[in-house]
C-alpha positions in Angstrom: 87.5 88.3 -44.7 87.4 84.5 -44.3 88.4 81.9 -46.9 86.9 78.4 -46.6 88.1 75.3 -48.4 86.2 72.0 -48.2 87.7 68.6 -48.6 86.8 64.9 -47.9 84.1 64.4 -50.4 83.9 61.3 -52.6 82.0 58.3 -53.7 80.6 55.9 -51.1 78.1 53.1 -50.9 74.9 53.5 -49.1 75.4 52.8 -45.4 79.0 54.0 -45.6 80.7 57.0 -44.0 82.6 60.1 -45.0 84.2 62.9 -43.0 84.2 66.3 -44.6 86.6 69.0 -43.5 86.5 72.8 -43.9 89.6 74.7 -43.3 89.3 78.4 -42.6 91.8 81.2 -43.1 91.8 85.0 -43.0 90.0 86.6 -40.1 90.0 83.4 -38.2 90.7 85.0 -34.8 87.1 86.4 -34.8 84.3 84.5 -33.2 82.2 82.8 -35.8 79.7 80.0 -36.2 80.1 77.5 -39.0 77.5 75.7 -41.0 77.2 73.0 -43.6 74.8 73.2 -46.5 74.2 71.0 -49.5 72.8 71.3 -52.9 71.7 68.5 -55.2 71.3 69.1 -59.0 68.2 70.9 -59.8 67.4 71.5 -56.1 67.6 74.4 -53.7 70.5 74.6 -51.3 69.5 73.4 -47.9 70.8 73.5 -44.4 72.5 70.5 -43.0 74.2 71.4 -39.7 75.7 74.3 -37.8 77.9 74.8 -34.8 78.8 77.7 -32.6 82.3 79.1 -32.0 82.6 77.2 -28.7 81.1 74.0 -30.1 78.5 74.0 -27.3 75.6 74.8 -29.6 74.8 72.6 -32.6 71.8 72.3 -34.9 70.9 69.6 -37.4 68.4 69.2 -40.2 65.9 66.6 -39.4 67.0 64.6 -42.5 70.5 64.1 -41.0 69.9 64.0 -37.3 71.3 60.9 -35.7 73.5 60.2 -38.7 75.7 63.3 -39.1 77.8 65.0 -36.5 79.3 68.5 -36.8 82.4 69.4 -34.8 85.2 71.9 -34.9 88.8 72.3 -33.8 89.4 76.0 -33.4 93.2 75.5 -32.9 93.2 74.2 -36.5 90.5 76.6 -37.7 88.7 73.6 -39.1 85.1 72.3 -38.9 84.1 68.7 -39.6 81.1 66.9 -40.7 81.1 63.2 -39.9 78.5 61.5 -42.1 77.4 58.0 -41.1 74.9 55.7 -42.6 74.8 57.6 -45.8 71.9 57.4 -48.1 71.5 58.0 -51.8 69.5 61.1 -51.0 72.5 62.6 -49.3 74.2 63.0 -52.7 75.0 66.6 -53.2 77.7 69.2 -53.3 78.4 70.1 -49.7 79.3 73.7 -48.8 81.0 75.0 -45.7 79.9 78.5 -44.6 80.7 80.9 -41.8 79.0 83.7 -40.0 79.9 85.8 -37.0 78.2 85.2 -33.7 75.4 82.7 -33.2 74.4 79.7 -35.3 71.7 80.1 -37.9 69.9 77.7 -40.3 69.3 80.4 -42.9 71.5 80.6 -46.0 71.2 84.3 -46.2 72.7 84.7 -42.7 76.1 83.2 -43.8 78.5 85.6 -45.5 81.5 83.4 -46.2 81.3 80.2 -48.4 83.6 77.6 -49.7 83.6 76.2 -53.2 82.0 72.9 -52.2 82.9 69.2 -52.2 81.0 66.5 -54.0 79.5 63.7 -52.1 78.0 60.8 -54.1 76.2 57.9 -52.4 75.5 54.9 -54.5 72.6 52.5 -53.9 
């Protein structure tokens, strides 16, 4: 079992930056891919970014490509999401998720989830 805790959310003006962190505990010695998803009020949860265990393979949603960067520090069992040039449409609760083996963009493929951290971008 893996426990995930997100942090780093907050209120930021459009064009600003935030870095989200997701700390993992539990069966952290196993190989796993990590993903970030987000959900705005009244909308479906959507894929944002994912990264393989080694960090060599990453995947981004088109809406955030070039602005967001996912990374990880396996020694700390932590994954990060650096968000630059934030836009009001980025406002959502951001969730960290984990799955074993390869990266995936599908929500149903992730079995472990954090509680989420709120990101609000003002115009």
